[in-house]
C-alpha positions as MATLAB code, in Angstrom:
seq = 'XXXXXXXXXXXXXXXXXXXXXXXXXXXXXXXXXXXXXXXXXXXXXXXXXXXXXXXXXXXXXXXXXXXXXXXXXXXXXXXXXXXXXXXXXXXXXXXXXXXXXXXXXXXXXXXXXXXXXXXXXXXXXXXXXXXXXXXXXXXXXXXXXXXXXXXXXXXXXXXXXXXXXXXXXXXXXXXXXXXXXXXXXXXXXXXXXXXXXXXXXXXXXXXXXX';
ca = [
      -0.899   92.149   -7.323;
       2.460   93.353   -6.461;
       2.859   95.337   -3.160;
       5.658   97.059   -3.914;
       3.999   98.490   -7.121;
       1.052   99.645   -5.015;
       3.461  100.834   -1.995;
       0.835  103.266   -0.431;
      -2.061  100.564    0.155;
       0.545   98.138    1.267;
       1.771  100.520    3.986;
      -1.987  100.896    5.111;
      -2.086   97.323    5.808;
      -4.913   97.038    3.068;
      -3.485   93.376    1.635;
      -3.946   91.645    5.233;
      -7.879   92.890    5.751;
     -10.464   90.108    5.806;
     -12.244   91.965    3.570;
      -9.180   91.911    0.813;
      -8.050   88.772    1.346;
     -11.810   87.192    0.998;
     -11.836   83.763   -0.301;
      -8.061   83.356   -1.600;
      -5.328   81.358   -0.206;
      -2.558   83.105    1.740;
      -1.400   80.957    4.680;
      -0.749   77.387    2.559;
      -3.755   75.434    3.648;
      -3.833   73.490    0.109;
      -4.043   69.838   -0.725;
      -0.420   68.422   -0.825;
       0.433   66.508   -4.112;
       2.528   63.491   -4.376;
       3.886   63.119   -7.714;
       5.010   59.161   -9.219;
       7.485   59.213  -11.856;
       6.069   57.904  -14.862;
       9.135   58.022  -17.113;
      10.044   59.226  -20.024;
       7.518   60.147  -23.155;
       7.975   59.307  -26.732;
       9.836   62.669  -27.062;
      12.192   62.058  -23.896;
       9.792   64.182  -21.474;
       9.590   62.924  -18.090;
       6.026   62.720  -17.076;
       4.466   62.636  -13.696;
       1.336   61.733  -12.369;
      -0.487   63.244   -9.123;
      -1.074   60.243   -6.131;
      -1.801   62.072   -3.437;
      -5.549   61.925   -3.219;
      -5.255   57.826   -4.297;
      -2.764   57.230   -1.613;
      -4.026   59.524    1.698;
      -1.442   61.741    0.819;
      -3.253   65.141    0.007;
      -3.273   66.596    3.307;
      -4.609   69.959    3.727;
      -2.431   70.988    6.411;
      -0.379   74.037    6.230;
       2.842   71.653    5.264;
       5.900   73.254    5.486;
       8.875   70.647    5.214;
       9.333   66.647    4.475;
      11.670   64.496    4.947;
      12.044   60.674    3.722;
      13.770   57.564    6.081;
      13.049   54.038    6.297;
      10.809   54.498    9.664;
       9.827   51.059   10.027;
      13.466   49.582    8.667;
      11.602   47.147    6.015;
      13.753   48.621    3.112;
      10.731   50.742    1.773;
      11.123   54.632    2.173;
       8.273   56.368    4.267;
       7.788   60.150    4.433;
       7.345   62.735    7.285;
       5.791   66.192    6.794;
       5.835   68.997    9.154;
       3.450   71.500    9.694;
       2.538   75.228   10.963;
      -0.522   75.874   12.706;
      -0.262   79.504   11.406;
      -2.376   81.927   13.440;
      -4.809   79.081   14.223;
      -4.258   78.562   17.667;
      -5.318   75.390   17.012;
      -1.996   72.860   18.385;
      -3.328   69.863   16.751;
      -2.753   71.342   13.226;
       0.774   71.640   13.843;
       1.309   67.780   14.959;
       3.690   66.076   11.782;
       2.281   63.762    9.150;
       3.970   60.278    8.655;
       3.000   58.869    5.137;
       4.196   55.142    5.770;
       4.612   53.220    3.238;
       2.676   49.704    3.255;
       3.197   48.443    0.112;
       6.983   47.522    0.923;
       9.817   47.181   -0.942;
       8.363   45.343   -3.957;
      11.965   45.806   -6.292;
      15.764   45.424   -4.711;
      17.278   48.012   -2.922;
      20.676   48.946   -1.593;
      21.266   50.840    1.535;
      24.618   52.400    2.665;
      25.673   54.227    5.717;
      28.736   56.399    6.160;
      31.667   56.936    9.254;
      33.897   59.515    8.681;
      37.478   59.625   10.558;
      39.655   62.300    8.939;
      35.956   63.751    6.997;
      33.439   64.631    9.350;
      32.173   61.719   11.316;
      28.610   62.122    9.871;
      30.337   61.982    6.315;
      28.066   65.191    5.335;
      29.087   66.155    1.938;
      30.114   62.660    1.144;
      29.293   61.186   -2.543;
      28.439   57.514   -2.999;
      27.903   55.987   -6.585;
      26.573   52.432   -7.045;
      27.295   50.642  -10.143;
      24.170   48.092  -11.118;
      22.508   46.515  -13.965;
      24.561   48.036  -16.068;
      23.497   51.789  -15.179;
      25.139   54.220  -12.325;
      23.165   56.213   -9.535;
      24.169   58.797   -7.140;
      23.726   60.173   -3.645;
      24.802   63.353   -1.793;
      24.766   62.861    1.703;
      23.494   66.408    2.809;
      22.667   68.466    5.883;
      19.141   70.330    6.327;
      17.683   68.805    2.785;
      14.789   70.834    3.310;
      12.939   73.613    5.561;
      12.795   72.310    9.125;
      13.704   69.145    7.724;
      16.501   66.516    7.462;
      16.219   63.179    4.984;
      17.761   60.184    6.757;
      21.679   59.841    7.005;
      21.120   56.374    5.404;
      21.232   56.631    1.986;
      19.009   54.184   -0.284;
      19.653   52.893   -3.906;
      16.748   51.155   -5.834;
      18.060   48.822   -8.031;
      14.651   47.093   -9.445;
      15.464   43.466   -9.898;
      19.329   43.423  -10.005;
      20.723   41.213   -7.176;
      23.962   42.496   -6.864;
      25.752   45.698   -7.125;
      29.027   45.358   -9.325;
      30.779   48.381   -7.624;
      30.452   51.065   -5.029;
      32.446   53.952   -4.785;
      32.644   57.090   -1.836;
      34.357   60.198   -2.498;
      34.789   61.493    1.146;
      34.943   65.217    1.963;
      38.599   64.426    2.820;
      39.104   64.220   -0.980;
      39.714   60.489   -0.136;
      38.101   58.189   -3.252;
      37.628   54.354   -2.225;
      36.037   51.510   -4.528;
      34.653   48.377   -3.511;
      33.146   45.224   -5.245;
      33.080   42.799   -2.130;
      32.236   42.241    0.997;
      35.494   40.526    2.141;
      35.285   37.519    0.094;
      31.295   37.872   -0.791;
      29.619   39.861   -4.131;
      28.078   43.219   -2.571;
      24.028   41.800   -2.505;
      21.399   43.539   -2.673;
      18.207   44.105    0.230;
      21.379   44.671    2.985;
      22.509   47.924    4.662;
      26.627   48.762    3.765;
      28.090   50.127    6.210;
      31.350   51.992    4.856;
      34.049   53.450    7.723;
      36.593   56.288    5.937;
      39.783   54.605    5.223;
      38.680   51.368    7.387;
      36.485   49.198    4.767;
      33.167   47.988    4.418;
      30.711   45.436    6.436;
      27.492   43.715    5.416;
      24.675   44.446    8.093;
      21.023   43.710    8.027;
      18.413   46.192    9.002;
      17.589   46.886   12.615;
      14.497   45.169   13.856;
      10.886   47.344   12.984;
];
C-alpha cells in the first residue's frame, strides 16, 4: 500500500498501529541470505545459490550493514555484520555478528596494501589490477563500502591455482600509474601481501600473526 496514495490515512498514524501491521514485517527481522556464485549457465546467465542456512549465516537480527576482512590473517575473508536493535530495547540485538570463514584459503590469493604519498595516505580512490592465469581482475579502494560499514583496506584477489602474478598495476588518485611484474629480483608470488608505496616501489610481506 502506498502511503502517498492514501495520504489522509497516513497522517492519522494508521499505518503505524499494531492493528494495521499485524504479522507484516516492517522492521527488517528477516533471515539473512548468503549467495554463492555458481558461475554461468549454458546461456551465460549468472547463477547463485543461497547457502546461508547451511553455513549458519541466516541470522534473523535486523542486519543493516556488512563488511569483509581477513580478521584472523589466514588468507581467507571473513564477514562481519552490524545490526539495529530497533525499538526492542534489547541491547543484545544490536551486537555485531562475525561470520568466521573456517574453511580457510583452499585456493591461492594475493593481498595488496597501498600507501599514498602524493595521493591521500590511505590511497582511497586507487584502482589495482592484477594479471594472472590469463585473466585480469580489478579492485577499487573505497571508503564507506556500506551502511555504517567499511571493508578492509587490504585488497584481496582470488587466483585459483595460479601461483604467480604476471603483472600488478596501480592507478593512484594523483593520476600516477605504476606497473610491476617483479618484487626486486623475484616474481610476484601468490599467498602473500604486496605493499605498494606510491612512487617508492613494492615489497612482499607475510601475513601478520593471527
